[in-house]
Backbone bond lengths (Angstrom), bond angles and torsions (degrees), N, CA, C in turn:
res aa  C-N    CA-C-N  psi(-1)  N-CA   C-N-CA  omega(-1)  CA-C   N-CA-C  phi
1 M - - - 1.475 - - 1.519 109.13 -
2 N 1.295 114.81 148.17 1.463 120.87 177.81 1.527 109.56 -57.12
3 P 1.335 119.44 127.21 1.481 121.92 -179.61 1.506 112.93 -54.66
4 C 1.322 117.09 -35.51 1.472 119.74 179.78 1.517 110.97 -65.21
5 L 1.347 115.39 -35.69 1.463 119.02 178.95 1.521 110.71 -66.53
6 W 1.350 116.37 -40.73 1.478 120.30 177.08 1.527 110.65 -59.63
7 I 1.297 115.87 -44.33 1.468 119.86 179.99 1.516 110.47 -61.05
8 G 1.338 116.71 -40.72 1.466 120.45 179.42 1.510 111.81 -63.21
9 V 1.342 116.05 -42.16 1.471 119.83 179.01 1.514 111.06 -62.30
10 I 1.339 115.66 -43.68 1.472 120.37 -179.58 1.521 110.68 -62.58
11 L 1.330 117.97 -43.16 1.463 121.14 -179.20 1.517 111.58 -63.97
12 V 1.328 116.80 -44.30 1.461 120.49 179.59 1.515 110.64 -62.61
13 S 1.345 116.58 -42.76 1.470 120.42 179.59 1.514 111.00 -62.94
14 S 1.337 116.59 -41.53 1.462 120.58 -179.43 1.511 111.15 -64.15
15 L 1.340 115.85 -42.87 1.461 119.44 179.30 1.511 111.29 -62.87
16 C 1.317 116.47 -38.09 1.465 120.38 179.29 1.513 111.07 -64.78
17 I 1.344 116.41 -43.34 1.464 120.21 -179.65 1.519 110.72 -61.99
18 V 1.345 116.58 -46.73 1.463 120.56 -179.97 1.512 110.97 -62.79
19 S 1.347 115.77 -44.78 1.460 120.25 -178.93 1.512 111.25 -61.91
20 C 1.338 116.92 -45.20 1.467 120.61 -179.22 1.514 111.05 -65.42
21 A 1.350 115.95 -38.65 1.460 118.84 179.97 1.513 110.60 -63.99
22 R 1.348 116.43 -42.45 1.462 119.96 179.33 1.522 110.71 -64.19
23 K 1.320 116.08 -41.52 1.460 119.80 -179.76 1.515 110.45 -63.77
24 K 1.347 116.34 -41.85 1.460 119.96 -179.97 1.515 111.00 -62.86
25 N 1.347 116.80 -44.67 1.456 120.20 179.81 1.514 111.26 -61.45
26 K 1.321 116.85 -39.15 1.459 120.40 -179.68 1.516 111.07 -65.44
27 E 1.319 117.09 -38.62 1.458 120.94 -175.86 1.522 112.36 -75.67
28 T 1.340 117.34 -30.41 1.458 119.51 -174.45 1.517 113.39 -100.36
29 A 1.318 118.28 -4.26 1.463 119.96 179.39 1.521 109.74 -64.70
30 P 1.348 118.26 126.51 1.466 120.17 -177.79 1.518 112.04 -69.77
31 S 1.330 115.58 144.39 1.464 122.28 175.17 1.514 108.15 -102.90
32 Y 1.322 117.61 111.85 1.456 121.42 -175.32 1.510 110.52 -90.60
33 G 1.327 115.25 107.72 1.454 121.27 -178.12 1.515 109.78 94.23
34 C 1.322 115.52 158.18 1.458 119.43 -170.99 1.514 111.16 -134.28
35 N 1.324 114.84 145.35 1.452 119.73 169.48 1.516 108.31 -120.26
36 S 1.306 117.50 -167.82 1.455 120.22 -173.44 1.525 112.64 -66.41
37 N 1.339 117.56 -17.71 1.458 120.58 178.92 1.527 110.75 -109.79
38 C 1.311 114.90 31.74 1.457 120.03 -169.34 1.518 113.55 -67.50
39 G 1.320 114.76 133.70 1.455 120.51 168.09 1.509 106.11 -115.41
40 C 1.317 116.82 65.22 1.459 123.22 -165.59 1.519 112.58 -69.45
41 T 1.317 115.81 125.48 1.456 120.74 174.54 1.518 109.59 -126.13
42 N 1.333 116.61 27.64 1.458 119.97 -179.26 1.520 109.39 -59.94
43 P 1.326 117.51 123.53 1.467 119.77 -177.06 1.520 113.33 -65.20
44 N 1.336 117.03 -15.39 1.462 120.47 -179.71 1.524 112.70 -94.23
45 S 1.327 117.05 -0.73 1.457 120.50 -178.26 1.519 111.38 -74.56
46 I 1.331 115.20 134.26 1.460 121.85 172.96 1.521 109.53 -91.43
47 C 1.330 115.99 -37.24 1.465 121.34 -176.68 1.525 113.32 -82.71
48 G 1.337 117.43 -13.25 1.452 119.36 -178.62 1.511 112.82 66.29
49 C 1.324 116.34 26.45 1.464 123.05 178.70 1.524 112.40 60.96
50 T 1.318 116.05 32.28 1.465 121.87 173.44 1.523 108.42 -133.93
51 N 1.305 116.04 163.35 1.462 121.14 176.98 1.517 109.89 -101.30
52 D 1.323 116.07 130.92 1.462 121.69 174.81 1.521 107.39 -139.32
53 L 1.323 115.94 97.30 1.460 121.45 -177.72 1.526 112.30 -99.01
54 S 1.320 116.94 13.16 1.463 120.25 -173.95 1.521 112.96 -63.10
55 N 1.334 117.59 -28.82 1.462 120.19 -178.98 1.528 113.44 -107.16
56 I 1.333 116.78 7.23 1.465 119.65 173.21 1.527 107.50 -67.95
57 P 1.342 118.88 132.86 1.470 120.08 178.85 1.523 111.26 -52.89
58 A 1.319 116.28 140.95 1.468 121.16 -176.13 1.518 112.05 -54.92
59 S 1.338 116.82 -37.78 1.464 120.20 -177.58 1.525 112.25 -69.37
60 Y 1.336 117.34 -18.81 1.463 121.86 -178.12 1.524 113.31 -102.40
61 K 1.316 117.15 -13.24 1.462 119.85 -169.06 1.526 112.86 -61.39
62 T 1.325 118.03 -43.11 1.469 120.33 -179.48 1.521 110.85 -59.86
63 A 1.333 116.05 -44.05 1.468 120.23 -178.22 1.521 111.73 -70.73
64 I 1.327 117.49 -47.74 1.459 121.34 -176.98 1.525 111.46 -64.36
65 T 1.332 116.86 -33.84 1.466 120.62 179.50 1.522 111.65 -58.82
66 K 1.326 117.76 -26.10 1.467 120.76 -178.01 1.523 112.39 -64.83
67 Y 1.344 117.27 -20.40 1.460 119.36 173.48 1.530 111.09 -64.90
68 T 1.314 117.16 -28.35 1.464 120.77 -173.01 1.523 113.84 -84.98
69 N 1.327 117.72 -11.14 1.468 118.46 -178.10 1.524 114.00 -130.93
70 A 1.333 117.68 12.86 1.465 119.89 179.44 1.523 111.74 -76.89
71 N 1.339 117.03 -29.32 1.460 121.60 -176.40 1.520 111.96 -109.23
72 T 1.326 114.84 161.30 1.460 121.47 176.93 1.520 111.55 -103.91
73 N 1.337 116.79 -42.92 1.462 121.19 -174.40 1.522 113.97 -107.31
74 Y 1.323 117.08 -42.93 1.457 120.77 -176.42 1.524 108.94 -96.26
75 S 1.319 115.97 83.64 1.458 120.84 -173.20 1.522 112.37 -67.29
76 L 1.332 115.14 146.07 1.453 122.74 170.83 1.521 107.39 -106.18
77 H 1.320 115.90 156.58 1.454 119.53 179.26 1.522 110.07 -131.12
78 V 1.319 114.34 142.34 1.460 122.21 -174.03 1.524 109.06 -127.89
79 C 1.323 115.85 139.06 1.455 121.09 176.32 1.527 107.85 -159.99
80 T 1.310 117.11 -170.49 1.462 121.87 174.45 1.521 108.79 -124.92
81 Q 1.326 115.64 163.44 1.463 120.55 178.49 1.521 110.23 -132.84
82 D 1.311 115.35 131.12 1.465 122.63 172.57 1.520 106.32 -99.71
83 S 1.323 116.32 85.64 1.465 120.84 -169.96 1.519 113.95 -69.97
84 D 1.338 117.79 -25.37 1.463 119.76 -179.23 1.529 112.85 -107.31
85 S 1.333 116.01 9.42 1.469 122.30 175.21 1.525 113.66 53.96
86 D 1.343 116.01 39.44 1.462 119.14 178.40 1.526 112.14 -98.59
87 G 1.327 115.88 6.04 1.450 119.91 178.43 1.511 114.69 93.79
88 S 1.346 117.13 -5.32 1.465 121.44 179.45 1.526 109.24 -124.48
89 P 1.328 118.13 131.26 1.467 119.75 -179.58 1.524 111.78 -65.91
90 D 1.321 115.33 144.34 1.464 121.91 179.35 1.520 112.23 -104.30
91 Y 1.330 115.97 -26.81 1.460 119.77 -172.51 1.525 112.07 -134.64
92 M 1.323 115.01 145.50 1.458 122.65 163.62 1.528 105.86 -92.04
93 V 1.314 117.25 131.02 1.464 122.09 -172.85 1.528 110.41 -117.68
94 V 1.329 115.65 133.75 1.468 121.66 173.63 1.524 107.56 -124.27
95 E 1.335 116.70 129.62 1.460 121.59 179.13 1.526 109.69 -118.26
96 S 1.326 115.42 136.31 1.468 120.47 -171.55 1.517 110.99 -146.11
97 S 1.330 115.72 152.16 1.464 120.66 172.38 1.524 111.45 -92.82
98 N 1.342 116.67 0.47 1.467 122.71 173.02 1.534 113.70 59.93
99 R 1.329 116.48 37.06 1.464 120.09 177.66 1.524 109.35 -117.24
100 P 1.327 117.25 126.22 1.466 119.37 178.74 1.522 111.23 -74.21
101 E 1.321 115.79 156.06 1.465 120.01 174.60 1.524 111.25 -104.75
102 H 1.328 116.55 12.99 1.458 119.98 172.38 1.525 108.59 -102.94
103 K 1.316 116.74 169.30 1.456 120.99 -177.17 1.523 111.51 -72.73
104 S 1.318 114.67 154.44 1.462 119.93 178.27 1.523 110.25 -157.71
105 H 1.323 114.53 146.30 1.461 121.45 172.59 1.525 110.19 -67.87
106 Y 1.328 117.11 -20.51 1.463 121.45 -171.70 1.523 114.53 -90.09
107 F 1.316 118.68 0.01 1.458 119.57 168.60 1.525 108.38 -75.09
108 E 1.330 116.80 157.22 1.459 119.78 171.38 1.534 108.31 -59.52
109 T 1.308 116.34 149.07 1.469 120.23 -174.43 1.529 112.96 -62.63
110 T 1.335 117.02 -18.96 1.464 120.32 179.07 1.529 112.28 -87.30
111 H 1.313 117.14 -6.21 1.470 120.81 -177.38 1.529 110.10 -75.80
112 A 1.320 116.21 144.93 1.468 121.03 -177.86 1.520 112.48 -62.38
113 L 1.337 117.83 -25.13 1.463 121.18 -177.73 1.527 112.68 -100.25
114 Y 1.330 116.78 7.53 1.470 118.51 175.64 1.522 109.54 -68.29
115 E 1.322 115.92 135.44 1.465 121.49 173.86 1.521 108.38 -145.99
116 L 1.313 116.08 124.86 1.457 121.61 179.47 1.526 109.95 -60.28
117 F 1.320 116.08 140.58 1.464 120.90 179.69 1.517 109.14 -133.24
118 D 1.316 116.77 134.23 1.458 122.38 176.37 1.523 107.65 -88.26
119 F 1.325 116.90 107.18 1.462 121.10 -174.75 1.524 113.30 -66.94
120 L 1.329 117.69 -14.68 1.464 119.62 173.98 1.525 110.80 -61.65
121 T 1.333 116.34 -21.42 1.466 120.89 177.33 1.520 110.98 -55.36
122 N 1.335 116.66 -34.72 1.464 120.30 -176.71 1.524 113.06 -66.08
123 L 1.334 117.17 -21.84 1.466 119.44 175.72 1.525 110.80 -62.34
124 Y 1.305 116.26 -30.82 1.469 120.99 -177.59 1.531 111.02 -97.24
125 K 1.316 116.11 -34.06 1.466 119.85 176.76 1.523 110.62 -63.68
126 Y 1.328 116.68 -39.79 1.464 121.43 -178.80 1.526 111.20 -111.57
127 A 1.312 116.19 38.09 1.465 121.11 -175.03 1.520 112.26 -59.33
128 A 1.341 117.44 -41.52 1.466 120.00 -178.21 1.518 110.97 -63.38
129 T 1.323 116.73 -42.45 1.459 120.53 179.27 1.519 110.80 -70.18
130 K 1.310 116.99 -37.22 1.461 120.91 177.53 1.517 109.95 -56.46
131 T 1.322 116.65 -44.12 1.463 120.92 -178.54 1.518 111.53 -71.12
132 S 1.331 116.82 -49.44 1.464 120.14 -175.01 1.520 112.30 -67.32
133 A 1.325 117.06 -32.42 1.462 120.26 -178.67 1.524 112.42 -91.45
134 G 1.325 116.70 -5.50 1.454 120.05 179.65 1.518 112.99 67.69
135 Y 1.322 116.48 32.42 1.467 120.29 -178.81 1.522 110.26 -67.85
136 S 1.333 115.93 130.57 1.463 119.88 -179.58 1.520 111.71 -131.78
137 G 1.324 116.32 15.52 1.454 120.32 -178.26 1.513 112.84 -79.67
138 A 1.312 115.19 -174.45 1.462 122.14 178.65 1.524 108.32 -111.44
139 P 1.327 118.63 115.29 1.467 120.84 -179.88 1.524 111.14 -58.90
140 G 1.310 115.88 146.10 1.456 120.54 178.85 1.509 110.31 -177.55
141 P 1.326 117.66 175.82 1.461 120.69 -178.77 1.523 111.97 -66.88
142 A 1.333 115.30 163.07 1.469 121.63 179.09 1.525 108.96 -79.60
143 G 1.304 115.66 77.08 1.457 121.20 -179.05 1.513 111.69 59.02
144 H 1.327 115.19 -136.19 1.465 120.81 178.25 1.526 111.03 -101.30
145 N 1.319 117.32 15.10 1.462 121.20 -176.95 1.527 111.39 -61.69
146 K 1.329 115.64 139.17 1.464 122.40 176.88 1.530 109.02 -132.72
147 I 1.328 115.23 153.43 1.458 120.11 176.72 1.522 108.96 -65.78
148 A 1.327 116.28 127.11 1.460 121.53 178.34 1.525 109.71 -125.67
149 E 1.311 115.85 143.13 1.462 120.46 178.02 1.521 110.24 -63.37
150 Q 1.319 116.37 135.06 1.456 122.99 177.95 1.531 108.33 -120.29
151 F 1.312 115.87 178.20 1.468 120.28 165.15 1.523 105.74 -132.18
152 I 1.330 115.84 104.30 1.463 121.73 -174.82 1.522 109.67 -107.48
153 V 1.317 115.71 131.10 1.464 122.24 176.18 1.525 107.78 -117.82
154 M 1.329 116.27 111.05 1.464 121.68 178.28 1.523 109.23 -105.56
155 K 1.328 115.99 125.94 1.461 122.18 178.69 1.526 108.82 -113.85
156 M 1.339 116.28 120.63 1.462 122.32 179.67 1.523 109.36 -112.74
157 P 1.328 118.58 143.00 1.468 120.44 178.33 1.529 111.12 -54.43
158 I 1.321 116.25 139.63 1.459 120.82 -179.99 1.524 111.22 -66.25
159 S 1.341 116.16 -24.01 1.469 121.42 178.08 1.524 108.43 -128.56
160 P 1.324 118.59 84.67 1.469 121.44 -179.66 1.523 111.67 -55.40
161 D 1.342 116.12 143.01 1.461 120.08 -173.56 1.521 112.03 -128.16
162 N 1.328 114.62 -178.58 1.456 123.69 169.66 1.513 105.16 -105.51
163 A 1.321 116.70 98.02 1.461 120.87 -173.06 1.521 111.37 -64.43
164 S 1.321 116.27 134.35 1.464 120.25 178.24 1.523 110.77 -71.11
165 S 1.314 116.43 -29.59 1.461 122.19 175.81 1.524 107.30 -121.13
166 K 1.313 116.57 117.74 1.463 121.02 -173.26 1.532 111.76 -80.75
167 T 1.320 115.23 147.09 1.463 122.91 -177.73 1.519 110.15 -109.14
168 N 1.324 116.10 135.15 1.461 120.25 177.43 1.529 110.98 -67.50
169 T 1.321 116.33 142.05 1.454 120.01 169.53 1.527 107.98 -73.44
170 T 1.327 116.37 164.47 1.459 121.03 -174.53 1.525 111.20 -111.99
171 Y 1.334 115.23 179.03 1.462 120.96 177.98 1.527 110.75 -89.51
172 S 1.304 116.68 34.96 1.452 121.19 -179.26 1.517 108.50 -144.62
173 T 1.313 117.89 -156.15 1.461 122.26 -178.01 1.522 110.56 -64.73
174 I 1.343 116.37 120.59 1.466 120.95 177.67 1.529 110.84 -110.01
175 G 1.319 116.19 -1.57 1.453 121.75 179.32 1.514 108.97 175.20
176 L 1.332 115.56 178.39 1.458 120.52 179.40 1.519 110.27 -129.25
177 A 1.332 115.11 133.59 1.462 120.49 172.26 1.525 108.59 -70.62
178 L 1.331 116.88 166.35 1.461 120.40 -178.35 1.524 112.89 -61.91
179 N 1.334 117.42 -22.57 1.463 120.31 177.07 1.523 112.41 -88.70
180 G 1.339 116.88 7.05 1.453 121.31 176.20 1.501 115.60 87.04
181 V 1.323 117.94 1.02 1.466 121.98 179.87 1.526 109.74 -83.39
182 S 1.322 115.60 144.75 1.461 121.44 -176.95 1.522 112.72 -69.72
183 F 1.331 114.96 140.97 1.457 122.50 165.17 1.523 107.48 -92.59
184 F 1.341 117.25 133.40 1.458 122.76 169.78 1.527 107.08 -113.36
185 N 1.337 116.32 162.65 1.463 118.60 179.35 1.526 111.09 -82.42
186 E 1.325 116.16 -171.63 1.464 119.83 -175.23 1.516 112.52 -92.18
187 N 1.317 116.41 24.32 1.453 120.48 179.61 1.521 110.04 -121.10
188 A 1.314 115.92 142.03 1.456 120.73 174.37 1.521 108.52 -88.62
189 A 1.312 116.44 162.68 1.456 120.55 177.02 1.529 109.53 -61.58
190 P 1.341 117.53 153.60 1.464 120.10 179.97 1.523 111.80 -51.07
191 G 1.319 114.99 132.76 1.460 120.64 -178.98 1.510 113.67 96.69
192 D 1.351 116.51 -14.08 1.461 120.83 178.76 1.520 109.85 -111.24
193 Q 1.318 116.48 156.51 1.453 121.81 177.84 1.524 109.47 -108.07
194 I 1.330 116.49 127.16 1.457 119.79 -178.68 1.526 111.26 -62.03
195 T 1.338 117.21 -32.30 1.464 119.59 178.17 1.524 110.54 -60.34
196 N 1.323 116.73 -41.21 1.460 120.10 178.77 1.526 111.30 -62.75
197 E 1.342 115.79 -34.31 1.461 119.17 -177.70 1.527 112.02 -67.19
198 L 1.324 116.67 -28.24 1.466 119.25 177.28 1.519 111.56 -53.10
199 F 1.301 115.89 -35.92 1.459 120.93 -172.54 1.528 112.67 -86.83
200 T 1.354 115.66 5.52 1.467 120.30 171.76 1.529 111.00 -108.81
201 F 1.338 117.59 1.95 1.463 120.33 -179.51 1.526 110.52 -70.92
202 D 1.332 115.39 145.80 1.462 120.34 178.87 1.520 111.35 -82.20
203 Q 1.315 117.11 -168.78 1.457 122.22 -176.69 1.522 112.71 -65.36
204 C 1.328 117.15 -15.80 1.468 121.02 179.60 1.523 112.01 -109.77
205 S 1.335 116.41 14.19 1.471 123.68 174.54 1.520 113.30 68.53
206 G 1.320 116.67 35.04 1.457 121.07 174.93 1.511 110.68 -134.61
207 H 1.321 115.93 171.35 1.463 121.25 173.52 1.530 109.02 -161.99
208 P 1.342 118.21 160.76 1.461 120.84 177.65 1.521 111.15 -96.46
209 Q 1.344 115.93 151.50 1.457 117.84 171.06 1.522 108.87 -89.11
210 N 1.348 117.61 -171.30 1.461 119.05 -166.88 1.521 115.10 -68.87
211 S 1.342 118.56 -16.87 1.464 119.25 175.74 1.524 111.89 -99.65
212 G 1.338 116.02 10.09 1.452 120.26 173.18 1.506 116.20 90.54
213 V 1.354 117.59 9.46 1.465 120.25 178.45 1.530 108.44 -78.64
214 Y 1.315 116.00 104.40 1.463 121.28 177.52 1.526 107.76 -72.66
215 H 1.347 116.70 141.13 1.462 118.84 -175.08 1.519 111.55 -157.43
216 Y 1.326 113.77 164.34 1.462 122.30 176.79 1.528 109.39 -113.51
217 H 1.334 116.52 128.23 1.466 121.88 167.11 1.523 109.73 -94.25
218 V 1.317 115.23 -24.54 1.464 121.78 -174.01 1.529 109.31 -125.52
219 D 1.321 115.45 -179.36 1.465 119.77 -176.67 1.531 111.37 -55.67
220 P 1.324 116.82 126.75 1.471 120.81 -178.33 1.524 110.93 -78.75
221 V 1.319 116.65 85.61 1.464 120.75 -167.63 1.529 113.62 -61.44
222 C 1.324 117.40 -36.28 1.470 118.59 -179.76 1.521 110.86 -72.16
223 L 1.325 117.05 -37.00 1.464 119.78 175.26 1.519 110.23 -64.49
224 I 1.326 116.99 -43.14 1.468 120.88 177.27 1.524 109.95 -56.94
225 R 1.313 116.11 -45.88 1.469 120.66 177.16 1.526 110.99 -61.00
226 D 1.328 116.64 -45.95 1.463 120.75 -175.71 1.527 112.48 -69.78
227 L 1.342 116.81 -23.32 1.465 120.81 176.97 1.524 112.07 -86.00
228 G 1.327 116.15 1.49 1.460 120.39 179.31 1.505 114.28 93.59
229 G 1.341 116.92 10.71 1.455 120.74 177.97 1.516 112.01 -74.79
230 S 1.326 114.89 175.07 1.462 121.40 -176.59 1.526 110.36 -98.85
231 V 1.326 116.18 123.43 1.461 121.46 175.40 1.522 108.61 -127.68
232 T 1.310 115.59 159.81 1.462 120.59 178.84 1.524 109.54 -114.36
233 D 1.319 115.95 142.34 1.461 121.76 175.16 1.522 108.66 -89.32
234 N 1.315 115.67 128.88 1.459 120.57 -178.16 1.523 110.11 -127.49
235 S 1.307 115.82 153.03 1.457 120.00 177.25 1.519 109.66 -158.08
236 T 1.302 114.69 157.09 1.457 121.27 172.40 1.521 107.63 -149.63
237 T 1.317 116.67 148.34 1.459 121.31 179.60 1.519 108.86 -114.31
238 V 1.319 116.00 124.61 1.461 122.35 -178.22 1.530 108.23 -129.41
239 N 1.325 115.72 122.67 1.467 121.28 179.67 1.529 112.23 50.51
240 G 1.315 115.50 40.56 1.458 120.57 176.25 1.516 115.47 85.01
241 T 1.333 117.59 -5.68 1.468 120.97 178.59 1.520 109.48 -104.59
242 T 1.319 117.23 129.58 1.460 121.88 179.42 1.526 109.65 -99.51
243 Y 1.323 115.01 126.51 1.464 122.19 178.75 1.527 108.44 -107.43
244 R 1.332 116.89 131.18 1.463 121.30 -177.52 1.524 110.47 -125.23
245 W 1.335 115.36 143.82 1.462 120.72 177.61 1.521 109.30 -157.58
246 I 1.329 115.59 167.39 1.459 120.18 174.90 1.521 109.09 -115.61
247 E 1.327 115.22 150.99 1.462 121.76 178.20 1.522 109.70 -133.82
248 D 1.316 115.08 155.26 1.459 120.16 172.29 1.524 108.47 -64.24
249 S 1.330 116.06 139.49 1.464 120.07 -177.44 1.522 112.56 -78.93
250 G 1.338 117.04 -12.65 1.458 120.15 -176.24 1.514 113.19 86.19
251 S 1.336 116.80 6.70 1.467 120.19 -179.03 1.526 112.20 -117.10
252 N 1.321 116.06 26.64 1.465 120.57 -177.48 1.525 112.71 -109.82
253 G 1.317 115.74 29.83 1.458 120.11 -178.14 1.514 114.35 -64.22
254 N 1.331 118.21 -18.82 1.465 121.30 179.20 1.522 112.57 -105.89
255 L 1.332 116.89 15.30 1.464 121.27 -179.65 1.526 109.82 -98.35
256 L 1.329 116.57 117.47 1.462 121.36 178.45 1.520 109.88 -70.86
257 L 1.348 116.44 128.83 1.462 121.44 -178.91 1.519 113.32 -111.21
258 G 1.339 118.11 -22.89 1.456 120.86 -177.85 1.512 110.94 160.99
259 F 1.339 116.04 -158.26 1.463 122.29 -178.97 1.521 109.92 -138.86
260 L 1.342 115.80 152.29 1.458 120.79 170.17 1.527 109.18 -95.76
261 L 1.326 116.26 172.93 1.461 121.78 -174.36 1.516 113.68 -62.14
262 D 1.331 117.54 -21.44 1.464 119.20 -179.56 1.524 112.16 -83.34
263 G 1.331 117.20 1.58 1.455 121.17 177.43 1.507 114.87 88.25
264 H 1.325 117.50 -0.30 1.461 120.00 178.65 1.529 109.67 -89.22
265 P 1.334 116.89 137.03 1.466 120.66 -176.63 1.522 112.91 -72.24
266 V 1.323 115.05 158.94 1.462 123.16 177.88 1.526 108.00 -117.04
267 Y 1.333 115.84 127.07 1.463 121.59 178.26 1.522 110.00 -113.66
268 G 1.319 116.08 169.73 1.453 121.88 -177.45 1.513 113.28 -67.32
269 P 1.338 116.58 173.75 1.463 121.43 -178.56 1.525 112.20 -61.46
270 V 1.307 115.15 144.49 1.465 121.69 178.62 1.518 109.22 -89.12
271 G 1.324 116.63 122.94 1.450 121.16 176.02 1.514 110.84 -95.62
272 D 1.305 117.56 -163.97 1.463 121.98 178.15 1.527 109.82 -69.32
273 N 1.345 115.23 145.52 1.469 121.46 175.04 1.527 112.55 57.59
274 H 1.313 116.39 41.86 1.464 121.01 178.10 1.523 110.43 -66.45
275 T 1.325 116.81 134.93 1.462 122.04 177.05 1.516 109.59 -126.84
276 D 1.341 115.97 162.66 1.456 118.88 177.99 1.525 110.16 -80.14
277 S 1.325 116.67 -174.65 1.464 120.43 -175.31 1.521 112.74 -68.69
278 N 1.333 116.84 -11.97 1.468 121.11 177.20 1.522 112.72 -101.56
279 G 1.339 116.04 4.87 1.455 120.40 179.57 1.507 114.54 84.62
280 N 1.336 116.94 10.48 1.465 120.83 -179.11 1.526 111.25 -90.44
281 A 1.319 115.55 154.73 1.463 120.48 175.78 1.528 109.37 -62.92
282 T 1.308 116.37 151.36 1.464 120.57 -176.67 1.525 111.23 -113.43
283 P 1.339 117.15 156.31 1.467 120.40 177.00 1.526 111.15 -65.89
284 S 1.305 115.37 163.07 1.466 120.30 176.86 1.527 110.19 -65.16
285 I 1.314 115.16 152.79 1.462 120.71 175.44 1.523 108.55 -71.89
286 D 1.339 116.82 134.97 1.464 120.32 -178.68 1.528 110.99 -87.83
287 S 1.327 115.91 -173.10 1.465 120.57 -176.03 1.525 113.00 -72.47
288 Y 1.329 117.15 -8.63 1.466 120.78 176.71 1.531 111.37 -100.11
289 N 1.320 115.11 9.14 1.466 122.84 -179.67 1.523 112.53 67.25
290 G 1.328 115.22 37.92 1.448 118.97 178.95 1.511 112.49 -147.26
291 H 1.320 115.66 178.36 1.459 123.20 174.73 1.525 108.08 -168.50
292 F 1.334 116.39 178.25 1.462 122.34 -176.88 1.520 109.84 -113.38
293 H 1.322 116.17 125.05 1.464 120.35 169.52 1.525 109.04 -168.59
294 A 1.316 116.40 172.55 1.461 121.89 179.79 1.522 110.47 -71.46
295 T 1.325 115.85 139.82 1.461 122.22 175.11 1.530 108.03 -128.35
296 T 1.310 115.93 173.97 1.467 119.69 179.67 1.522 111.39 -58.95
297 E 1.327 116.28 -40.00 1.464 120.62 -177.32 1.524 112.84 -84.08
298 F 1.329 116.98 -23.36 1.467 121.83 -177.47 1.525 108.32 -125.59
299 S 1.315 116.01 82.81 1.469 120.82 -172.65 1.521 112.99 -65.75
300 S 1.332 117.25 -24.22 1.467 120.49 178.64 1.524 111.74 -90.37
301 G 1.306 116.16 -0.42 1.459 121.15 178.71 1.511 112.22 96.33
302 T 1.305 116.13 149.16 1.458 122.03 176.25 1.515 108.78 -158.15
303 Y 1.324 116.39 154.07 1.461 119.21 170.80 1.523 107.08 -72.24
304 H 1.320 116.22 138.75 1.463 120.22 179.33 1.518 109.84 -154.13
305 Y 1.307 114.54 156.12 1.461 121.76 175.47 1.528 109.90 -90.06
306 H 1.326 114.80 157.56 1.459 121.38 167.85 1.520 107.67 -123.90
307 V 1.330 115.94 135.07 1.457 118.59 169.06 1.515 105.97 -54.93
308 K 1.312 117.53 124.86 1.467 118.89 -168.43 1.524 113.59 -98.64
309 T 1.313 114.45 155.52 1.451 121.16 171.51 1.516 106.90 -86.84
310 A 1.311 116.89 119.56 1.464 118.31 -176.21 1.514 111.39 -159.08
311 N 1.305 115.38 154.70 1.451 121.88 175.24 1.520 106.14 -126.53
312 I 1.318 115.37 81.78 1.461 122.03 -175.66 1.534 108.99 51.27
313 G 1.311 116.38 50.87 1.463 121.02 177.85 1.512 114.03 100.32
314 G 1.333 117.70 -11.54 1.460 120.54 -179.14 1.518 111.69 -98.94
315 T 1.316 116.82 -164.82 1.465 120.05 -178.33 1.527 112.68 -135.19
316 S 1.326 117.88 20.68 1.460 120.05 -174.08 1.523 113.45 -100.39
317 S 1.328 117.45 6.02 1.455 120.48 -175.73 1.518 111.25 -122.44
318 S 1.320 116.25 158.52 1.460 121.06 176.86 1.523 111.96 -90.74
319 V 1.336 117.15 15.39 1.462 120.31 176.56 1.522 108.54 -80.33
320 F 1.328 116.73 119.64 1.460 121.40 -177.08 1.527 109.32 -99.62
321 W 1.310 117.22 98.00 1.461 121.43 179.87 1.524 110.31 -75.48
322 I 1.326 116.00 155.13 1.464 120.02 -176.93 1.521 111.56 -68.19
323 T 1.320 118.88 -50.04 1.462 119.67 -176.43 1.523 109.90 -161.69
324 N 1.323 114.88 -176.50 1.453 120.94 -179.38 1.526 110.15 -94.03
325 E 1.335 116.89 -157.05 1.457 120.50 -172.62 1.517 114.11 -87.83
326 K 1.326 118.66 -11.57 1.463 120.49 -176.07 1.526 111.17 -133.22
327 Y 1.331 114.82 153.03 1.462 121.00 172.39 1.525 109.35 -80.45
328 F 1.331 116.36 145.12 1.460 120.73 173.86 1.523 109.92 -72.78
329 G 1.313 117.04 -40.89 1.463 121.95 -178.67 1.516 112.04 -106.14
330 T 1.319 114.96 -176.64 1.460 121.23 177.92 1.525 109.17 -80.18
331 P 1.329 118.40 119.31 1.465 119.31 -176.45 1.520 112.44 -74.67
332 G 1.325 115.16 149.77 1.454 120.88 170.93 1.519 108.12 -82.63
333 S 1.315 116.90 -125.73 1.463 119.43 -178.53 1.518 110.26 -146.89
334 V 1.312 114.73 163.64 1.464 120.48 174.80 1.518 107.76 -141.20
335 R 1.320 115.59 137.35 1.462 121.33 175.71 1.520 108.17 -126.75
336 I 1.326 115.26 137.63 1.461 121.67 177.88 1.522 108.00 -116.90
337 Y 1.315 116.25 121.10 1.465 121.35 -175.88 1.518 110.67 -111.82
């Protein structure tokens, strides 16, 4: 054969191999986290970046569905998992990229939702706690931490229970808000003081830890506002500078905010004269910051948590912590990739 022809064949074959290899890599590269146009191929996804609520218990479907429509851009996905392949699902699964759709000082400055925040505002927003805890630090951001996209898979028991032996919550994600942002408990990691962390919260009462997991220790005021809850506008002027912030009004006790790992829902803070969805008086809050009564989503009643009013275990402050130190039910699991 003509040597030139051989060379041509070799070149064409080489180009085909390179082209096919590039195409294959492009098609199989995992997409970590999902938006509204997601073509999710995350190898850790259980839901496959789609929603399948067909096996969600009927009593939970109305509430769980709210995960699928709380956001516009950073979609969450819900499904179930039959982990032991016995034909019956064991877990309700929520998958999230853990990015809020409200503004934050902790986004990169080029992000559309970045908004500068004067952390001195927290001295006045948390004035009662500042006094009672003897805080004398200087408010400021949480180091150089920034919000980073995650891939979080939360698995909740398909039949939430009242655990006979209670499990401690951890220093990480203990649940997910309806916007996919992590709930943390009211404790800081060993060596840190939770009171100090209050003064690193952004305008929406959240902050990221060192790997970029944005989270709420306290009532997520911007989410409450965005879900149609009641918030109050507050301001104070000091030495010619006006500081403004929003707070929960204390009347959002019937507003669903999300779920913890044990599958029990989380509702807003309980104010004075709290009633259930039928207008009836409700039982006292227990030591797990919850109780049982009818809600809008659970007309027959369910055990649920309320973001509590507490001052490091007390009741004299307007700081609404997410929960106490233990789960009421048996927790499922959460993985952050």
